[in-house]
Steps between C-alpha positions, in 0.01 A plus 500: 500500500683831504355826407693496179367155404143631558568792267626264242194280512203724578315610191129565471500317170656185664702428176747790452626478150793699368611740768434252775787289370755775535402590846744273702791747465274785623377276781855418610592871499190560717591225741858634530371858553244375745760311710724808517207720598364262753844480674531879473160573654543231768831656594354853509188389685710321764708816554184710501338285771813496712524880471132535597560277801816684611397857434132504585220686306616858557864475405402263216266766373788759466692251286196432291438874421873557402521186290186583321640837401821323387310254296311776318842666430639169368201470256589842366873396461423168328267680244449209277864451386493133547175460316624687209800267471268202533281620210798615282545323166761727322871596538694283751671806631187665635453282822853624606395857428185455699708365781699833512169692516380278785816556709471878456133485588585315829776744587264802447210360705736364767680835539164682531408242774822564671444872507144458636627258768766745626230766529273252688778396731559868602138523613453455878376143581535365144866402516431122453277558214754716320783240550266227382435716189875513422525124503198482266656761266803268454259204449319696217831546307584129523144375442451710189822366341419141595148532351648602167748219501220253583302629204798426282524146638127440431542661147779237435269223647754435782239413752721259698756776548242750599341270751838391646605867545166577665523211745863552600435872562190419702701249709773762580244761584308260723810415699595863548148611597455225755837566650426871526162456653632263757789728576250784573544722196120546486357694206838503333537122481280432192656796322847341552365176366362670186821678418692170532240312295512750207891512514532115466238485224660783309847354535373159370311663200814699402704185514240300297429759229840673468310777321640851545289813498522669165459860394399637157128397480347607167248782531221286347564219747516753786174632396345154505655430841366829650151446373492135618660576831268805556198282474640225717624750748174680523303178542723331760555815708132575502422130582751495784363828645153343485617189693674702770249788518310325776825455700570869492136598572481262795839643628349850488165423658572209738874490574784254466344210692209483256744529214674197637175291517398607150848452345522158660183398334618634165835326534375162600258494200749682279771237540278258305363765277852592388589143423180465293533833326867472404462139378187597307667801351796296368283228357266756348791674324618156363158384391360816350828589337507151334147562379600839350794336329289218346224730376693821439262687721286444806235280320623200693462649842154359562618140452776547754280693733240223508777280658696759705220665694304198602825331620593817698157521662476124580842496661494837686142560620502201748820629656355839583175355616686269737689794636183693551322218685804422717609864566458490879669168541773606279587823666467387861700181420783699346508807712284454809177672627663845488451500121145358500340839389667439162295184432179658365712720280681203361164340411397801294840557337527137397158492331585826332808332343260256322358802312840616390616179346397574139689831518838322518509452120384842395851647461639225280185474292483880428867535451508222246183632336677838450249667734714563805409871486151405606614378855597825677161658465310208630764450775451868598125446518535189717755679725264790540222263597723320763642819644155658522364192673795502745438873583125448549529187708821590700332673786277190564782249577701235323199277422333782320810569302542134407138485374559812299802353336301186414250715313795671327634157400163407341506825297864424395389156374222652295733752341766233430256273325382797293848581396576139406184469301511838333877519416633145509209332333401261776143367553458412861172318409719235348743494792284486813328156433844330532533638843136453615537126465721508816232662718346176627848386611556828675170480675564144618842603636357797687213288649750237619726775656208646692383151613841398623554817699189425704631162618612504865806302426623753243404799722716360770814505288754778511431762233775419254441129536132563450581667170701209372241236618219669316696596187583147381148351478371824348773504236419137417125567449582795280744307294233220459253766394732640242568154363116457453462854351793459257523130410727571203742679723493228756589236244788703370620566852495136580688421190769764589530358848538142383760610248700673767473199732633275227793735422582523875504123539 
């Protein structure tokens, strides 16, 4: 059963009347988006691991610092243009006008990045960082325009076109990055790949949409755009700074090598987290927007949330728990003993991601509820907590920083749930029981994993083979536990599977 099938069938009430019967189209969109994101993250993670192996912790840490600054700048350039298009229901000319604004935004931020990079390059000993910043400045211009085009494709429900463009761009970027790494281009290799990736994706999107940027946006619409964008920009920039604050603090206190270890942990876990968050975000937009359309307001959010959040937790939590428990085997098997100090950090970062899962839907929920203005203030508070924890724990090593960020994640979870309950009308007391039913299955899977790891025959296997040997029986016992916890979902999944077998035959 695919993740999409499970989202289609899981429902705390077992029988899902009404909305449950219109979910197949949403599920298919979710599956398509998931496939694209899985391929994207697999490609990026493979490049990331190859780069870590080729460059080593110190040089890799330099790349991590520069790319973190570039990503913050990209969030500023994107500024919620795509989300405004996705939520737009008025004049058909407005998306083209927003596209023009997005292109201008990318050029402004990219030009500022170019100027800063030229200044850095002139500084003694920072020439490589400056040249890397120039490449990222070009990437910002391309990526901002691509994001706006992608928002237009999602607005038009052209999910297949969006996924195809994403995957083809990733394939091109992967080839270029691997070639550049093997040819010895070092920290510039991944930047070359990103520029090629965005160029291909943008070219395909332009060909698919054939939408030209338009000028002449009405003052009223421009005001709406600026207010919406300002809230999204503030929230995302603050959130991104919160995520990378620990990287900058570690770089200041502990040096590039420690940055390399910490960033490796973030990236290994983040690859899966990005797949989960992007898929969850797209599905949340679809589900909660449909609820608003049916009810004329956010009154139907609770019904959809009682399906969405349990499905998200049941599918995502076991993945992060597995990464946490197998952190040392994973990192030494992929990169060797040189990177073993990153394993305890991976464990903490993975478990912290479990706390952040419910936050994935906050932006769609509050945007559709007309309360997007609430997000920046809470994001600023969460960012302040994360940055404060990083500054306090930085002098004590990367483990202390990781634990401080875990505490910050717990606070972010609390504030997100408060926002969803206060301003989107959710009641988490009616949502959690649907997820709690999976706890026995999760416990059985963890117990089996720990038991298998102690077997001499399993311990004698090479690290990566040991991961595979343990994963299959653990996955089987978890699936069996879910079937017992959600019998209605199991029956519907079996029916879907039989139907597909019959069609295939």
